[in-house]
C-alpha positions in Angstrom: -44.0 95.8 32.6 -43.0 92.4 31.3 -40.9 90.5 33.7 -42.2 86.9 33.2 -43.9 87.1 36.6 -40.7 87.5 38.5 -42.4 89.9 40.9 -45.5 90.1 43.2 -47.3 93.4 43.6 -48.2 94.5 47.1 -51.8 95.8 47.2 -52.7 99.4 47.9 -49.1 100.5 47.4 -49.5 102.8 44.3 -47.9 106.2 44.5 -47.9 108.6 41.7 -45.7 111.6 41.2 -45.4 114.1 38.4 -43.4 111.8 36.2 -44.0 108.2 37.3 -46.2 105.6 38.9 -44.5 103.7 41.7 -45.5 100.4 43.1 -44.1 98.4 46.0 -43.4 94.8 45.1 -41.4 91.7 45.9 -38.9 90.9 43.1 -37.5 87.3 43.4 -38.5 87.6 47.1 -36.6 90.9 47.6 -38.5 94.1 48.7 -38.5 96.3 45.6 -40.1 99.2 43.8 -41.5 99.3 40.3 -41.2 102.7 38.6 -42.9 103.4 35.3 -42.6 106.7 33.6 -46.0 108.2 32.7 -47.2 109.1 29.2 -48.2 112.8 29.1 -51.2 113.2 26.9 -50.8 117.0 26.7 -47.4 116.6 25.0 -46.8 115.8 21.4 -46.3 112.0 21.2 -42.9 112.2 19.6 -41.7 114.8 22.2 -43.3 112.7 25.0 -41.5 109.6 23.9 -38.2 111.4 23.6 -38.5 113.0 27.1 -39.5 109.8 28.8 -36.6 107.9 27.1 -34.1 110.6 28.1 -35.2 110.6 31.7 -35.4 106.9 31.9 -31.8 106.5 30.5 -30.6 109.4 32.8 -32.0 107.6 35.8 -30.2 104.3 34.9 -26.9 106.1 34.3 -27.2 108.0 37.5 -28.0 105.0 39.6 -25.2 103.0 38.0 -22.6 105.8 38.4 -23.5 106.5 42.0 -23.0 102.8 42.8 -19.6 102.8 41.0 -18.2 105.6 43.1 -19.5 104.4 46.5 -22.5 106.7 46.9 -25.5 104.8 48.1 -28.4 104.4 45.7 -31.0 101.7 45.1 -29.7 98.6 43.2 -31.3 98.0 39.8 -33.0 94.6 39.5 -34.8 94.7 36.2 -35.1 97.1 33.2 -38.0 97.3 30.7 -36.7 99.7 28.0 -39.9 99.5 26.0 -42.2 100.6 28.9 -39.6 102.9 30.3 -39.9 100.9 33.5 -37.4 99.8 36.1 -37.5 97.6 39.2 -35.1 98.8 41.9 -34.3 98.0 45.5 -36.7 99.3 48.1 -35.0 101.4 50.7 -36.9 101.1 54.0 -37.0 104.3 56.0 -38.1 107.9 55.7 -37.0 110.6 53.4 -34.5 113.1 54.9 -37.3 115.6 54.6 -39.5 113.5 57.0 -36.5 112.7 59.2 -35.5 116.4 59.7 -39.0 117.4 60.5 -39.5 114.6 63.0 -36.3 115.5 64.7 -37.5 119.0 65.1 -40.8 117.9 66.6 -39.4 115.3 69.0 -36.2 117.1 70.2 -36.2 120.8 69.3 -33.6 121.5 72.0 -31.0 119.2 70.4 -32.2 119.7 66.8 -29.0 121.4 65.6 -26.7 118.8 67.1 -28.7 115.9 65.9 -28.9 117.1 62.3 -25.3 118.5 62.0 -23.5 115.2 61.1 -26.2 114.2 58.7 -25.8 117.5 56.8 -22.0 117.2 56.6 -22.3 113.6 55.4 -24.8 114.6 52.8 -22.5 117.4 51.5 -19.6 114.9 51.3 -21.7 112.5 49.2 -22.8 115.2 46.9 -19.1 116.2 46.4 -18.2 112.6 45.6 -20.9 112.6 42.8 -19.7 116.0 41.5 -16.1 114.9 41.5 -17.0 111.9 39.4 -18.9 114.1 36.9 -22.4 113.2 38.1 -24.9 116.0 38.6 -28.1 114.9 40.3 -30.3 117.5 38.8 -33.1 117.3 41.4 -31.5 117.5 44.8 -34.1 117.9 47.5 -34.5 116.4 50.9 -37.3 114.3 49.5 -35.0 112.6 47.1 -32.6 111.5 49.9 -33.7 108.5 51.9 -32.3 107.3 55.2 -32.2 103.6 55.4 -34.0 102.3 58.5 -34.1 105.9 59.8 -30.3 105.9 60.2 -28.9 109.3 59.3 -25.6 107.7 58.4 -27.2 105.5 55.8 -27.9 108.1 53.1 -29.4 106.9 49.8 -30.0 109.1 46.7 -33.0 108.5 44.5 -34.8 110.0 41.4 -31.9 110.5 39.0 -34.2 111.2 36.0 -32.8 114.8 35.6 -29.2 113.8 36.2 -26.3 114.4 33.8 -23.0 112.7 33.5 -19.7 113.7 31.9 -17.5 116.7 32.0 -19.2 119.2 34.3 -18.2 122.7 35.3 -18.2 124.4 38.7 -21.3 126.3 37.5 -23.2 123.0 37.0 -22.2 121.8 40.4 -23.2 125.1 42.0 -26.6 125.0 40.4 -27.1 121.5 41.8 -26.3 122.8 45.3 -28.6 125.8 44.7 -31.5 123.6 43.8 -31.0 121.8 47.2 -30.7 125.1 49.1 -33.9 126.4 47.6 -35.6 123.1 48.5 -34.4 123.3 52.1 -35.6 126.9 52.4 -39.0 125.9 51.0 -39.5 122.7 53.1 -37.8 123.4 56.4 -38.2 126.4 58.8 -35.1 127.8 60.5 -32.7 125.4 58.8 -30.0 127.7 57.5 -27.5 125.6 59.4 -28.2 122.6 57.2 -26.9 124.3 54.0 -23.9 125.7 55.8 -23.0 122.2 57.1 -23.7 120.6 53.7 -21.2 123.0 52.2 -18.7 122.2 55.0 -19.0 118.5 54.2 -18.7 119.2 50.5 -15.4 121.2 51.0 -14.0 118.5 53.3 -14.1 116.0 50.4 -12.2 118.1 48.0 -11.1 121.6 49.2 -10.0 122.8 45.8 -13.3 121.8 44.1 -15.2 123.0 47.1 -13.8 126.5 46.9 -14.4 126.8 43.2 -18.0 125.5 43.5 -18.7 127.7 46.5 -17.6 130.8 44.6 -19.9 129.9 41.8 -22.7 129.2 44.3 -22.5 132.7 45.5 -22.9 134.0 41.9 -25.9 131.7 41.4 -27.5 132.9 44.6 -27.1 136.5 43.5 -28.8 135.8 40.2 -31.6 134.0 42.1 -32.1 137.0 44.4 -32.3 139.3 41.4 -34.9 137.1 39.7 -36.9 137.0 42.9 -36.8 140.8 43.2 -37.8 141.1 39.5 -40.8 138.8 40.2 
């Protein structure tokens, strides 16, 4: 990525996901993260270029929109459109996935009480995004960070599959369903989390919340039918 040496890489900080390489760095003295979308050799070059471009642009739009509506997300420091790379604010702290599991290990007796407010706040933030026409597209507890381990400081990351514009209750319900399935896959005995997320969601906008919840029930039914069909 070309930044005219405005950043310093931190050694041994490479992380690689399915879609991107991620490096910790200092950008103009500020803790930051470099994210570069990976070229996929198994895809046709034209298709690969198109997909990387789409997801790169979706991520930028999602980060920008979240900031506009008061939903926490990393600030964007630098963009390299040719390399599909971006330097963003580094959010210190665990993912909500890690935080939830640590709370379970350290204080199982008060686990429900400790995680309840976090889940409601998470639902409210998701409702804010949906109300503004922003669908995250990959809602998981791994894509939600808690700054300095503070459950009231919720930050959303990884907007590469996001969409922005006129969205339907169905679109919003699918976004929530993705999160629900992620919670079921990652966290044992955490049904209360989704219930409280929906409670926080409805609290932000009761009318939207009821319409989306109705659709969520339909999406769940379709999901159960698919599971039964194998």
